[in-house]
C-alpha positions as CSV (number, residue, x, y, z in Angstrom):
1,M,-3.3,-17.6,-10.1
2,T,-7.5,-16.8,-9.3
3,H,-7.6,-13.4,-7.0
4,H,-10.2,-11.1,-6.9
5,I,-10.9,-7.8,-5.3
6,T,-13.6,-7.7,-2.7
7,A,-14.1,-4.9,0.2
8,Y,-12.5,-4.6,3.8
9,T,-14.3,-6.3,6.5
10,E,-13.6,-6.6,10.0
11,A,-12.8,-10.3,10.2
12,Y,-9.7,-9.9,7.8
13,H,-8.1,-6.9,10.0
14,D,-5.9,-8.7,12.0
15,Q,-4.7,-10.8,9.1
16,L,-3.9,-6.9,6.6
17,V,-2.0,-5.8,9.5
18,E,-0.2,-9.4,9.8
19,L,0.2,-8.9,5.9
20,W,1.7,-5.5,6.6
21,L,4.1,-6.4,8.6
22,R,5.7,-8.6,6.5
23,A,5.5,-6.6,3.3
24,V,7.1,-3.5,5.6
25,S,9.6,-5.9,7.1
26,Q,11.0,-7.1,3.6
27,T,10.5,-4.0,1.4
28,H,11.4,-1.4,3.9
29,D,15.2,-2.0,4.8
30,F,15.4,1.7,5.6
31,L,13.4,1.6,8.8
32,T,14.8,0.4,12.2
33,E,12.7,-2.0,14.7
34,E,11.6,0.7,16.3
35,D,10.1,2.5,13.1
36,I,8.4,-0.6,12.7
37,R,6.9,-0.8,15.8
38,F,5.7,2.4,15.7
39,Y,3.8,2.1,12.8
40,Y,2.6,-1.8,13.6
41,G,0.9,0.1,16.8
42,M,-1.0,2.7,14.1
43,M,-1.9,-0.3,11.9
44,Q,-3.0,-2.3,14.7
45,S,-4.8,0.8,16.4
46,G,-7.0,1.6,13.3
47,A,-5.1,2.7,9.8
48,L,-7.5,0.4,8.4
49,R,-10.4,2.2,9.2
50,S,-9.6,5.3,8.7
51,V,-9.4,4.7,4.6
52,E,-11.5,3.0,2.1
53,I,-9.6,-0.7,1.9
54,W,-9.7,-3.0,-1.1
55,M,-8.5,-6.5,-0.5
56,C,-7.1,-8.8,-3.2
57,L,-8.2,-12.3,-2.1
58,N,-6.8,-15.5,-3.6
59,S,-8.9,-18.9,-3.8
60,K,-8.8,-20.0,-0.3
61,Q,-10.5,-16.2,0.5
62,E,-7.2,-15.6,1.8
63,A,-5.8,-11.6,1.9
64,I,-2.7,-11.5,-0.1
65,G,-3.0,-8.0,-0.7
66,F,-4.7,-4.5,-0.2
67,I,-4.9,-1.0,-0.9
68,G,-6.3,1.9,0.9
69,L,-7.5,5.1,-0.6
70,D,-8.4,8.5,0.1
71,G,-10.1,10.1,-2.3
72,S,-8.5,9.9,-5.4
73,K,-5.2,9.2,-3.0
74,I,-3.3,6.0,-2.6
75,E,-2.3,5.6,1.3
76,M,-1.4,2.3,1.3
77,L,-0.7,-0.8,-0.9
78,F,0.8,-3.4,0.2
79,V,1.2,-7.0,-1.0
80,D,2.5,-10.3,1.0
81,P,6.1,-10.8,-0.1
82,L,5.3,-14.6,-0.6
83,H,3.1,-12.9,-4.0
84,H,5.3,-9.8,-5.4
85,G,4.6,-10.0,-8.8
86,Q,2.3,-12.2,-9.6
87,G,-0.6,-9.1,-10.5
88,A,-2.0,-8.5,-6.8
89,G,-0.9,-5.2,-7.1
90,T,-1.6,-4.2,-10.3
91,K,-5.1,-5.6,-10.0
92,L,-5.7,-3.2,-6.6
93,I,-4.4,-0.1,-8.5
94,R,-6.6,-1.0,-11.5
95,H,-9.5,-1.5,-9.4
96,A,-8.6,1.9,-7.5
97,E,-8.5,3.7,-11.4
98,R,-12.0,2.5,-12.0
99,L,-13.4,3.6,-8.4
100,K,-12.0,6.8,-8.6
101,G,-10.6,7.9,-11.8
102,P,-7.5,8.6,-13.8
103,G,-6.1,11.5,-11.2
104,L,-4.5,8.7,-8.6
105,Q,-2.2,10.1,-6.2
106,V,0.5,8.3,-4.3
107,D,3.4,9.3,-1.9
108,V,6.2,6.7,-1.8
109,N,9.1,6.3,0.2
110,E,12.4,8.1,-1.3
111,Q,14.3,4.8,0.0
112,N,11.7,2.2,-1.6
113,P,13.3,1.8,-5.4
114,K,11.1,-0.9,-5.8
115,A,7.7,0.9,-4.9
116,H,9.0,3.6,-7.5
117,A,9.8,1.4,-10.0
118,F,6.3,-0.5,-9.7
119,Y,4.3,2.8,-9.2
120,K,6.6,3.8,-12.3
121,K,6.0,1.3,-14.6
122,Y,2.1,1.6,-13.8
123,G,2.5,5.2,-15.2
124,F,2.9,7.1,-12.1
125,V,5.2,9.9,-12.4
126,Q,6.5,12.5,-9.9
127,I,4.8,15.9,-9.2
128,G,6.7,16.8,-5.7
129,R,9.0,15.8,-2.9
130,S,8.4,16.3,0.9
131,E,11.3,15.5,3.5
132,L,8.9,14.0,5.9
133,D,6.7,11.4,5.8
134,G,3.1,11.8,7.2
135,S,3.7,11.4,10.8
136,G,6.9,14.0,11.2
137,K,9.9,11.1,10.9
138,P,12.8,11.8,8.5
139,F,11.5,9.7,5.7
140,P,11.3,12.0,2.8
141,L,8.3,11.1,0.1
142,V,8.0,10.8,-3.4
143,H,4.7,12.3,-4.7
144,M,3.3,10.6,-7.6
145,Q,0.5,11.1,-9.9
146,L,-0.9,8.8,-12.6
147,R,-1.0,10.3,-15.9
């Protein structure tokens, strides 16, 4: 399967927001509908514009995943559930590592064991933990760094 990484353009905004929704609905079963609406509003109103976004596109130029970076920190990484396990997430992390160097960091929801396993497989290790997420909600985060 042919995937390539390209920089975010505004033309993809709505497509990425909907990809985010499909991914979160599939992987974040600890969130309520109200929580998802809260975060969806953040995504719609500018979260993608507040970080450096790189997209993984398929051969039809459709976004199948994206990564959001703030310096060497991965602020978001989402892959369309129809494309899980096909290399898009790994390709996005490799791209980020080439851009930012080996000290990549990420915060992972503690209640998302598949995300933990994905990052651990890639070489991330836990360096800390927080009881609240970045919005102050009671969703503990595991802080990880690539070693």
